[in-house]
C-alpha positions, 0 to 999 in steps of 0.5 A, spaced: 517 524 526 519 519 530 513 516 535 506 519 532 503 513 529 496 514 525 498 519 520 500 518 514 506 521 511 507 524 503 513 525 499 513 527 493 520 529 490 524 529 495 520 534 499 516 531 505 511 536 507 507 536 513 499 535 513 499 537 520 497 545 520 492 542 514 488 536 516 492 534 523 495 528 519 501 528 518 504 528 510 513 527 510 490 462 512 493 459 511 496 465 509 503 460 510 500 458 503 504 463 501 511 461 503 509 453 500 506 456 493 508 459 488 501 461 486 493 462 490 487 464 487 482 469 490 476 471 491 476 479 489 473 479 497 477 484 502 475 478 507 477 472 502 484 477 502 485 478 509 483 470 511 488 467 506 494 474 509 492 475 515 499 472 519 503 476 514 499 482 517 499 480 523 507 477 523 510 482 518 516 488 520 515 490 514 510 492 509 509 496 502 502 496 498 505 497 492 500 499 487 499 505 481 492 506 482 491 506 488 486 511 491 483 510 499 478 515 496 475 510 490 470 505 492 474 499 489 480 501 495 476 502 501 477 495 503 483 497 505 482 500 511 480 493 514 486 489 512 490 496 517 484 494 522 487 487 521 494 490 523 492 493 529 495 491 536 502 490 533 508 493 538 512 495 535 509 497 529 511 495 524 512 501 518 508 501 511 508 504 505 504 506 500 506 508 494 502 509 487 503 513 480 502 521 480 497 521 475 489 518 474 487 516 468 491 513 462 493 515 454 490 522 452 486 524 459 492 523 463 492 528 468 498 529 473 495 531 480 496 537 484 500 536 492 495 539 494 490 533 492 493 527 494 494 530 500 486 530 501 486 523 498 491 519 503 488 524 508 482 518 508 486 513 511 489 516 517 483 515 521 484 507 521 490 508 522 490 512 528 485 506 531 491 501 529 495 505 532 499 504 525 503 510 520 504 510 513 509 514 508 505 514 502 510 515 495 507 518 489 511 516 483 512 518 475 510 512 473 509 504 474 505 498 472 506 493 476 502 491 484 506 488 489 505 487 496 513 486 499 514 484 506 520 482 510 517 474 510 514 474 502 513 478 496 507 477 492 505 480 485 498 481 486 494 482 479 489 486 483 492 488 489 487 490 494 482 493 488 476 489 491 469 488 488 462 486 491 461 482 484 460 475 484 465 470 482 470 475 480 477 472 481 485 475 481 491 470 481 496 472 487 504 469 486 509 469 490 515 471 488 522 469 490 527 472 495 532 476 488 525 478 485 522 480 493 528 484 494 528 487 487 521 490 487 524 493 494 529 496 491 527 498 485 521 503 489 527 505 494 527 512 493 535 513 493 535 507 487 533 512 482 529 508 477 522 511 479 522 519 479 519 522 486 513 527 483 
């Protein structure tokens, strides 16, 4: 696994499955404003996110994208590939983690998807990761609700994550976390913490 890039590694219930034999992917700003201001409002366009977050994308040594609904096959999340493109050329490439829940929809309509569906879902990211020279671990959890972007430089509570829209005037607010809050979120999504269960 060491040195292999451009692949996606999906982790469920301590089971690290390789998709290599199936799909040839592996499943195992003003940006500085975040350091000085607590809250930032953005238009929910990917260009706005990248313009205001580019310094962190270029300099962070690790990245965690935590969003219970993140699905790169859905139109509102397909712009995530542009985020990876903006991280291209990093050497060494920063480790990337993606965290989402194991189900779609909610309430009585909630449906837990099988492993094969998650393999197919995150295969959609493999080409953009490969082009950028990156590697991502995808963690599929039982349940959580909030969205965060966590790096070694800054932690952000992101109301809509990288869920984008082309609707004019659609806004979202990102909130900078304190160091202790950031570290707590990072620990929360460490499989060893036991605070959530991998599915």
